[in-house]
C-alpha positions in Angstrom: 116.5 38.1 4.4 118.0 35.2 6.1 117.6 31.7 4.8 115.7 30.8 7.9 113.1 33.5 7.5 112.5 32.7 3.8 111.9 29.1 4.7 109.2 30.1 7.3 107.4 32.3 4.8 107.3 29.5 2.3 106.0 27.1 4.9 103.2 29.5 5.9 102.3 30.2 2.3 102.0 26.5 1.5 99.8 26.0 4.6 97.5 28.7 3.5 97.1 27.4 0.0 96.4 23.9 1.3 93.7 25.2 3.6 92.1 27.1 0.8 92.1 24.0 -1.4 90.4 21.9 1.4 87.8 24.6 1.9 86.9 24.6 -1.8 86.6 20.8 -1.8 84.3 20.9 1.3 82.1 23.6 -0.3 81.6 21.5 -3.4 80.6 18.4 -1.5 78.0 20.3 0.5 76.6 21.8 -2.7 76.4 18.3 -4.3 74.6 17.0 -1.2 72.2 19.9 -1.2 71.5 19.4 -4.9 70.8 15.7 -4.2 68.4 16.6 -1.4 66.6 19.0 -3.6 66.2 16.4 -6.3 64.8 13.9 -3.8 62.4 16.5 -2.5 61.3 17.3 -6.0 60.4 13.7 -6.6 58.6 13.6 -3.3 56.6 16.7 -4.1 55.6 15.2 -7.5 54.4 12.1 -5.7 52.4 14.3 -3.3 50.9 16.2 -6.2 49.8 13.0 -7.9 48.3 11.7 -4.7 46.4 14.9 -4.1 45.0 14.8 -7.7 43.9 11.2 -7.1 42.1 12.1 -3.9 40.5 15.1 -5.5 39.1 12.9 -8.3 37.9 10.3 -5.8 36.0 13.1 -4.0 34.5 14.3 -7.3 33.3 10.8 -8.2 31.8 10.4 -4.7 30.0 13.8 -5.0 28.7 12.9 -8.4 27.4 9.6 -7.1 25.7 11.3 -4.1 24.2 13.9 -6.4 22.8 11.2 -8.7 21.2 9.5 -5.7 19.5 12.7 -4.4 18.7 13.3 -0.8 18.7 10.4 1.6 15.5 8.5 2.1 13.5 8.8 5.3 12.9 5.8 7.5 10.7 5.9 10.5 7.5 5.0 12.5 4.5 7.0 13.6 0.8 6.8 14.3 0.1 5.5 10.8 2.6 2.7 10.9 6.2 2.0 9.9 7.3 3.7 6.7 10.1 4.2 4.2 9.9 7.2 1.8 12.0 9.2 -0.5 12.9 12.8 0.4 10.5 14.1 -2.2 7.8 11.8 -1.0 7.2 10.5 -4.5 8.0 6.9 -3.4 6.5 5.7 -0.1 5.8 2.3 1.5 4.0 1.8 4.7 3.6 -1.3 6.9 0.7 -1.5 9.4 -2.2 -3.8 10.3 -4.9 -4.7 12.8 -6.3 -7.6 14.7 -9.7 -8.1 16.4 -10.2 -10.8 19.0 -13.9 -11.4 19.6 -16.0 -13.4 22.1 -19.5 -14.6 21.5 -21.8 -15.8 24.3 -25.3 -16.8 23.6 -27.8 -16.6 26.5 -31.2 -17.9 27.1 -33.0 -20.1 24.5 -30.6 -18.9 21.8 -27.8 -20.9 23.5 -29.4 -24.1 22.3 -27.2 -25.4 19.4 -24.9 -22.4 19.4 -21.4 -22.4 20.7 -19.9 -19.8 23.0 -16.4 -19.0 21.6 -13.4 -16.8 21.4 -12.5 -16.1 17.8 -10.1 -14.0 15.8 -12.5 -12.0 13.6 -9.8 -10.3 11.6 -6.0 -10.6 11.4 -4.9 -8.2 8.6 -1.4 -7.0 7.9 -1.4 -4.1 5.4 1.2 -2.9 2.9 0.4 0.3 1.1 2.3 3.1 -0.6 2.9 5.4 -3.5 5.0 5.0 -6.7 6.0 8.0 -8.8 4.0 10.5 -6.7 0.5 9.6 -8.1 0.1 5.8 -8.3 -1.0 4.4 -4.9 -1.4 0.8 -4.0 -2.7 -1.4 -1.2 -2.4 -5.1 -0.4 -4.3 -6.5 2.6 -4.6 -10.2 3.3 -6.6 -11.7 6.2 -5.3 -14.7 8.3 -8.4 -15.0 10.6 -9.3 -18.7 11.3 -5.8 -19.6 10.1 -7.1 -19.2 6.5 -5.5 -16.9 3.9 -8.0 -14.6 2.1 -6.9 -11.7 0.0 -9.2 -8.8 1.0 -7.7 -5.9 -0.9 -5.2 -5.7 -3.8 -5.5 -2.6 -5.9 -3.8 0.3 -7.6 -5.3 3.8 -7.5 -4.1 6.3 -10.2 -4.5 10.0 -9.6 -2.5 11.9 -12.2 -5.2 14.6 -12.3 -5.4 15.0 -8.5 -8.4 14.1 -6.3 -11.1 15.2 -8.9 -10.6 12.2 -11.2 -9.0 8.9 -10.1 -9.0 5.4 -11.4 -8.9 2.4 -9.0 -8.2 -1.1 -10.4 -8.1 -4.4 -8.6 -10.0 -6.0 -5.7 -11.6 -3.8 -3.1 -15.0 -2.9 -1.5 -17.7 -2.4 -4.1 -18.8 1.3 -3.7 -22.3 0.7 -2.4 -23.2 0.1 1.3 -22.5 3.0 3.8 -21.6 0.8 6.7 -19.8 -1.7 4.5 -17.6 1.1 3.2 -16.7 2.1 6.8 -13.4 0.6 7.9 -13.8 -2.4 10.2 -11.6 -0.6 12.7 -14.0 2.4 12.9 -17.3 0.4 13.4 -19.5 1.6 16.2 -20.7 -2.0 16.8 -18.9 -5.3 16.7 -20.8 -6.6 13.7 -22.4 -4.6 10.9 -26.2 -4.3 10.8 -28.7 -6.5 9.0 -28.6 -4.3 5.8 -25.1 -5.5 5.1 -26.5 -9.0 4.3 -27.8 -7.4 1.0 -24.8 -5.4 0.2 -21.9 -6.5 -2.0 -18.6 -6.9 -0.2 -15.3 -7.1 -2.2 -15.2 -7.6 -5.9 -12.8 -7.2 -8.9 -13.0 -4.5 -11.5 -12.3 -0.8 -11.9 -13.9 2.4 -10.8 -13.7 6.0 -11.8 -14.1 8.2 -8.8 -13.2 11.6 -7.3 -13.8 14.3 -4.9 -15.1 17.8 -5.7 -14.8 20.8 -3.5 -12.6 19.3 -0.9 -15.1 16.6 0.0 -18.2 18.5 -0.8 -19.2 15.8 -3.3 -17.8 12.3 -3.9 -18.7 10.2 -6.9 -18.0 6.6 -7.8 -18.8 4.7 -11.0 -17.6 1.1 -11.2 -17.7 -1.9 -13.5 -17.1 -5.1 -11.5 -17.6 -8.9 -11.8 -20.6 -8.9 -9.6 -21.0 -10.8 -6.3 -23.9 -12.3 -4.4 -25.5 -10.4 -1.5 -22.9 -9.9 1.2 -20.4 -11.8 -0.8 -16.8 -11.5 -2.0 -15.2 -13.2 -5.0 -11.8 -13.4 -6.8 -13.3 -14.3 -10.2 -16.5 -14.5 -12.2 -18.6 -17.5 -13.3 -20.5 -15.7 -16.1 -20.2 -13.0 -18.7 -22.6 -10.6 -16.8 -21.0 -7.7 -15.0 -22.3 -5.3 -12.4 -22.5 -1.5 -12.9 -22.3 0.4 -9.6 -22.9 4.1 -9.1 -22.7 6.1 -5.9 -22.9 9.8 -5.0 -22.3 11.1 -1.5 -22.4 14.8 -0.5 -21.6 16.9 2.5 -23.8 19.9 1.6 -22.9 22.1 4.6 -19.2 21.2 5.0 -18.0 24.7 3.9 -20.7 26.7 5.6 -20.8 28.4 9.0 -23.8 26.2 10.1 -21.7 24.2 12.5 -24.4 21.7 13.6 -24.8 20.6 9.9 -21.2 20.5 8.8 -21.0 16.8 9.7 -24.1 15.8 7.7 -23.6 13.4 4.8 -26.2 12.3 2.3 -25.9 9.8 -0.5 -27.5 7.2 -2.8 -26.0 4.1 -4.5 -27.3 1.6 -7.0 -26.1 -1.6 -8.7 -27.4 -3.4 -11.7 -26.3 -6.5 -13.5 -27.2 -9.9 -14.9 -26.0 -12.7 -12.5 -26.1 -16.4 -12.2 -25.0 -18.8 -9.5 -26.2 -19.7 -6.0 -27.7 -16.8 -4.0 -26.4 -16.0 -0.5 -28.1 -16.9 2.8 -28.7 -14.2 5.5 -27.1 -14.2 9.0 -27.5 -12.6 12.4 -24.8 -10.7 14.2 -24.0 -14.1 15.9 -23.3 -15.4 12.4 -26.3 -17.8 12.6 -28.2 -18.3 9.4 -31.9 -17.3 9.7 -32.8 -17.4 6.0 -31.6 -19.9 3.5 -32.6 -20.6 -0.1 -34.0 -24.0 -1.1 -31.6 -26.5 -2.7 -31.3 -26.0 -6.4 -32.2 -22.3 -6.3 -30.0 -20.1 -8.6 -29.8 -16.5 -9.7 -31.2 -15.8 -13.1 -31.5 -12.7 -15.2 -31.3 -9.2 -13.7 -30.6 -7.9 -10.2 -31.1 -4.4 -9.0 -30.0 -2.9 -5.7 -30.7 0.6 -4.4 -29.5 2.2 -1.2 -30.3 5.8 0.1 -27.9 6.5 3.0 -26.9 9.2 5.4 -24.9 10.1 8.6 -24.7 13.1 10.9 -22.0 13.9 13.3 -22.1 16.9 15.6 -19.6 17.1 18.4 -19.8 13.9 20.5 -23.1 12.8 18.9 -23.3 10.5 15.9 -26.2 9.1 13.8 -26.0 6.6 10.9 -28.8 5.2 8.8 -29.2 3.3 5.5 -31.9 1.5 3.6 -31.2 -1.3 1.1 -33.6 -2.7 -1.5 -32.7 -5.6 -3.7 -34.7 -7.3 -6.5 -33.3 -10.6 -7.7 -34.7 -13.0 -10.2 -34.2 -16.7 -9.1 -35.2 -20.0 -10.5 -35.3 -23.7 -9.5 -36.3 -27.0 -11.0 -39.9 -27.9 -10.5 -42.2 -30.9 -11.1 -43.6 -29.3 -14.3 -40.5 -27.3 -15.4 -38.5 -24.4 -14.2 -40.1 -22.3 -11.4 -39.1 -18.6 -11.6 -39.7 -15.7 -9.2 -38.5 -12.2 -8.5 -38.7 -12.0 -4.7 -37.6 -8.6 -3.2 -35.7 -8.1 0.0 -35.3 -4.9 1.9 -33.4 -3.9 5.1 -32.7 -0.8 7.0 -30.9 0.4 10.2 -30.6 3.4 12.4 -27.7 3.7 14.8 -27.0 6.5 17.3 -23.9 7.1 19.5 -22.6 9.5 22.0 -19.1 10.0 23.3 -19.4 10.5 27.1 -15.9 12.0 27.4 -16.7 14.8 24.9 -14.5 13.8 22.0 -15.9 14.3 18.5 -17.7 11.4 16.9 -17.0 10.7 13.3 -17.5 8.1 10.5 -13.8 7.3 10.9 -14.0 6.6 14.6 -13.1 8.3 17.8 -9.7 9.5 18.9 -9.4 10.1 22.6 -8.0 13.4 23.9 -6.2 11.7 26.7 -4.7 8.2 26.5 -5.4 5.5 29.1 -2.8 6.1 31.8 -4.0 5.3 35.4 -0.8 6.7 36.9 -1.8 10.1 35.5 -5.5 9.7 36.2 -6.5 9.5 32.6 -8.7 6.8 31.1 -9.2 7.3 27.4 -12.6 7.9 25.8 -15.9 6.2 26.4 -18.9 5.9 24.0 -22.4 4.6 24.3 -24.3 3.4 21.2 -27.7 1.9 20.3 -29.1 0.5 17.0 -32.3 -0.9 15.6 -32.2 -2.9 12.3 -34.4 -5.2 10.4 -34.5 -7.3 7.2 -37.5 -8.7 5.3 -37.9 -11.1 2.4 -40.8 -11.0 0.0 -43.6 -13.6 0.6 -43.2 -14.8 -3.0 -39.9 -16.6 -2.0 -42.0 -18.9 0.3 -45.1 -19.2 -1.9 -43.1 -20.6 -4.8 -40.9 -22.9 -2.7 -37.6 -20.9 -2.9 -37.5 -21.0 0.9 -38.9 -23.3 3.6 -41.1 -21.3 6.1 -40.4 -24.0 8.7 -36.7 -23.3 8.6 -36.3 -19.7 7.3 -37.7 -16.6 8.8 -39.4 -14.0 6.7 -38.2 -11.2 8.8 -35.5 -10.5 11.4 -35.4 -7.5 13.7 -32.6 -6.5 16.0 -31.8 -4.1 18.9 -28.3 -3.6 20.0 -26.7 -1.7 22.9 -22.9 -1.1 23.0 -20.2 0.4 25.1 -16.9 1.4 23.4 -13.7 2.1 25.3 -11.0 3.9 23.3 -7.8 3.4 25.4 -5.8 5.3 22.8 -5.9 5.6 19.1 -4.4 2.1 18.8 -6.4 0.0 21.4 -10.1 -0.4 21.6 -12.4 -2.5 23.7 -16.1 -3.1 22.9 -19.0 -4.8 24.6 -22.3 -5.4 22.8 -25.6 -6.9 23.8 -27.9 -7.7 20.9 -31.5 -9.1 20.9 -32.7 -10.4 17.5 -36.3 -11.7 17.0 -37.9 -13.3 14.0 -41.2 -13.7 12.1 -41.5 -17.3 11.0 -38.7 -19.8 10.7 -40.1 -22.5 13.0 -42.3 -25.6 12.3 -46.1 -25.2 12.0 -45.9 -21.5 11.2 -44.2 -20.6 14.5 -41.4 -18.1 15.0 -37.8 -18.9 15.3 -36.4 -18.5 18.9 -35.0 -15.1 19.5 -31.2 -14.7 19.6 -29.6 -13.0 22.6 -25.9 -12.4 22.2 -23.3 -10.8 24.4 -20.1 -10.2 22.5 -16.8 -8.4 23.1 -13.9 -7.2 21.0 -10.4 -6.3 21.7 -8.8 -4.4 18.8 -5.2 -3.5 18.1 -5.0 -1.1 15.1 -1.6 0.1 14.0 
């Protein structure tokens, strides 16, 4: 081999070895770089795993919180007012109310000394609801005449269902049939003369319930006791009134359709009362009988009231009789003068819905609302009533009333037209003629009262 060829082989071998060495160095560098990348990715994956675990725990906490809260509450509005209630309906609160704007126009001789006027008869917001599924409550103030009066504030407990309930607080005494009717459902603008003798709102508690789905309703109450037609927020003596009432719908579950709307009942109150007795007023809110100065209630008082109504289709009939026996006394020239004058009153009212809707104790709901553009006008009702109230002659004979200023008897006849524009709006027109026995000088009769009155009612 020549020296030149050997040198070439050596050079080629050296080049080859150098190339292999560089390739090995390059491969190691790539491997190190890959390892570093894998290490970085491993740290990133660990961070992601921790973040995922944190998000999962946050979702678990949120789910636990939502589960503890239960289903979302329901908020809304409907025909019975605005409301807020839990999903299970065990907690409910409702907001509603009504206003009644009246007008009174006295005509003929009755216009002497009387003022024609527009007046807010009632302005009553209502808050009511349920707590825990069986404890109901109601709060109803009245802002009429810009004066605050608490009308209702009571709790009604019904853990045993409708058959046995306990009502505690201030509410209507369970006695008069028309008094117990809601003011928004009245057939006439003012209640009849018997309501003068009926207790209004009082404080106490009552055990009450319904049997057979309304077949029989019973009420037994112990209350402070109020004067005839009166309301009170406290008592001025230790005597209390015991009130009992039973009302039945004997044919409600029968097939005798004409009698299904017949209701019959009787109520009574008894108690020992003191204080000043109430005067008696007409529908125009004019006093026609007043007790003499110094007269006060003394000893026992008894009230009894048989009552009934009958509704069949568009026809309605309501009647009640009230008897009250009250012991009174006053200072006299030779000592205390005592008497037990009785008073009694009754009424009979009939109504007919011209547009064919059903009449009821709870009012009339029109089938079609007032909408002139659609040719619908709501519901129309005609009504008539006769009522009277009489006071025992003993009240005059013993000086408890002045025959020259107080009438012994009042009798009234009322005609009415009711327009139900929808279930929320109602317009009423009444004409009432009331005449009297006595109440004027020299044994004469008090001038008759002729009254035209109207009412616009918003009830929501």
